[in-house]
N, C-alpha and C positions, 0 to 999 in steps of 0.2 A: 504494500500500500504506500502510495506516495503522499507525503504530507509534510508541510512546512508550517511551523507555528512561531511567529514572531510578534505576537500580540503584546499590547502594552502590559507590563508586569505590575502596574499599580493596582492595588486592591481597594475598591470603594468601601467606605465605612463611615460610621457616624461617631467614632470615638473622639475624644478630646485631641488626640494627636492628629487625626485626619482633618479636624476643623481648624487646626492652627494655621496662621498665615504662612505661606510658602517662604517668605523672607526669614521668619523666625525659625522655621525648621532647617533652612540652609545654614543660617548662622549657628544654630545649636549644634548641628552635625559637624561643622567645621571646627567649632570651639572644642567639641568633644574629642575629635581626632587630634587637635593640637595639644589638648591636655594629656591624652594618652602618650603622645610623642615626647612630651616634656618630662615624663616620669623617669626617675633614675633607674639604673640597673637593679633588678631584684626587688622592685616595689610590688610584691605579690599582693599585699592587702589592698592597695589601691586598684590594681588590675582586676582583682576579684570583685571589688565594689562596682567598677565600671562594667564588668561582664554581667553582674546581677542587674544593673540598671538597664542594659540592653534587653535582658530577659523580661524584665518588668514592662518595658515599653512594648515589646512584641506581644506580651500577654494582654496588656490593657488596650491595645489596638485591635484585638481579635484575630491576630495571626497565629497564635500558638507559640509555646515556648521554643520549639525546635525549628521554627521557620527560618530565622536569620542564622541560627547555628549551622544548619545543613549547608546553606548557601555561602557561608563565610570560609569554608575550607578551600575555596578557590585561591585564597591568599597564601596558603601554605607552600605551594611550589615556588612562589616568588621569594618567600622568606628563606628558602633553602640557599639563596645566594650568599647568605652569611654562614653557611655550614662550616667554613674553614676557620671560623673564629676560635673554636676550642683547640685548634692545632697551632694557631699563630699568636694568640695573645699570651704573653708571658705570665707566669704565676705558679702557685702551688699546684702540684699534679693531682688530678681527680681520679683518673683511671689510666691503665696502660693497655692499649689495643695493638698488640704486636709491636711493630716499630714506631707506632704513633703514641704520643702522650697527650691526653686531654687535660688541659689546664682548667682549674676551677673558675677563675674570672672569665675565661673565654666561653665556657659552657653556660655560665649564668647570663652572659651578654647575649649569646645565641638564643637561649630560651626566652629571654625578655623580648627580643626582637620578634620571635614567632608569636608570643602572646599578644604583643602590641598590634601586630598586623592582623591577627585573628579578631581581636575585639574591635579594632577600627573598621574593618570591613563589615562587621555586623551592623554597626551604626550606619554605614553607607547603604547597606541593603535596606534597612528600615526606612531611610530617607526616600529612596527611590520607590519603595513599595507603597508607602502611605501618601505619596505626592504624585499626582498625574504629571506626565512629561511636559505638557504645555505650561502647567503651573510652575514647574522647576525652571523652565526657560524664562518665564515672566519674572520669577523671583531673582534669578541671576541678573536680568536686565535692570531691575529696580535696585539691585545692590551694586550697580555700576561696573559689572564685569564687562570687558571690552566686547562691543557688539559683533565684531568680526569673529571672535571666538564662539559666541553664542550661535551665530549663523552656521559656523562649521559644525558644531555639535548637532544643531537642528537638522541640517541636511544629511549628516552622517547617519543619524537615527532613522530618518525617513527613507533614505536610499537603501537601508538594510532590507526594507520590504521589497524594493525594486529588485535587488539581487536575489532575494528568496523566491520571488515570483518567476524570474527568468530561469533560475536554477530548477525550479519545479517543472517548467515547460521543457527544458532540455532533458531532464530525467524521464518525463513522460514520453518524449519523442524517442529516446533510446530504448525504453521498454517496449514501445510499439514496433520497433524495427528489429528487436532481438528476440528470437524464440526462446522459450523456457524449456530446458531439457528435463530428463528424468530425475536428475538430482535437485531440481528446483532452481538451478542457476542458468543465467542467460549469457550469451556471448561465447568467445573462444578462449584462447590461452591467456596467461597472465600478461604476456607482452601485448597482445591485442587489447586487453583491458586498459593497460597503461596508455597506449596510443589514443584510445577513445576518451579516456579521462583527460589527457592533455588537450585534445581537441575541444572537449567540452569547456575546459577552463578558459581557453582562449576565446571561444565563441561566447562564453558568458560575459567576459570583459567587454567585448565589442557590443553585444546586444544591450548590456546594462548601461554602457556609456551613451549609446544612441537614445535609449529610452529616457535616461536622465536629462538629456538635452531637450527632448520633447516636453518633459514635465516642467523643466525650468521655463521654457518658452510659454507654456500654458499658464504658469504662475505670473509671468510678466504681463500676459494678456489680461489677467484678472486683477491687475493693480499692485502686484508685489513690488515693494521698494526696498528690499534688503532686510526687513524685520517682520516678525509676525505680530499681528494686532490682536489684542485681547479685548473682547466685547464687555466682559464683566470682571473687572479686576477686583481681587479681594481687598478688604479694608482692614487696616491694622487697628485692633481694639486694645483697651486697657488690659484685658485678660491676657492677650498675646504678649504685651510688654511685661506684665508681672511674671508670666511663665519664663520669659527669657532671663529676667533678673534672678529668679529662683534657680534656674538651670546654671547660670554663671556662678552663683554662690556655691551650688553643689559641686561643680567642677573644681573651683578653687579650694574647697575644703578637702576634697579627695586628693588633689595634687599635694596639698600641704601634708596630709597624712602620709603620702608616699615618701616625701623627703624626710619626715620625722622618723619613720620606722626603718629607714635605710641608712641612718647615720652610723 
């Protein structure tokens, strides 16, 4: 079965987090990631509090405790870039693995980087899930993020659907032209499959580029001037401001706890 699903990953809801102004949610997420980054090495109490905060937010928004946790493991392969720290950072030896010596400071630093990345990505997941994509773009524009950058992100997101649609057409055409054998597989040898896949990738690039040009011309014909216009912009309320003040206070206290307990 041929199927491509690139639907908007935001989840509609009526929770307090869903109703927050997009600017407040963006600022709150950025400040959270900054606070996590500023924590010293080995600040496990603060990292635990931050992780529990993400779980509470996921639960209160109706997503479930494991929603952001499952999707945050995507950050772990990138955190492995620091896997050499236990071998390169000098300090007392923690363990001996053959010819390699794992240092205690290097291991602590590596584990801290992995934990920080994991917790920070959970917050980013919660932001994107509880905020529709057009609201995110509007909030970034109101926070004076460069308009060129916002336009690039907007087109990149929308052209993902163009690529997915063209890829679906190519896969359907290949399936229609290749008979299915007794083993349930279509096509010929591995070399033949490689040639077909290479041709599909090149054809996909050309077809997606041509279609994107047609889409852009259609947008210009409908009055597009470089930015998306929001008909009903959210209004910042006193409750949103109090939420941001309380969130900043919470982040400052947890960061302070991290520095106090790691002295």
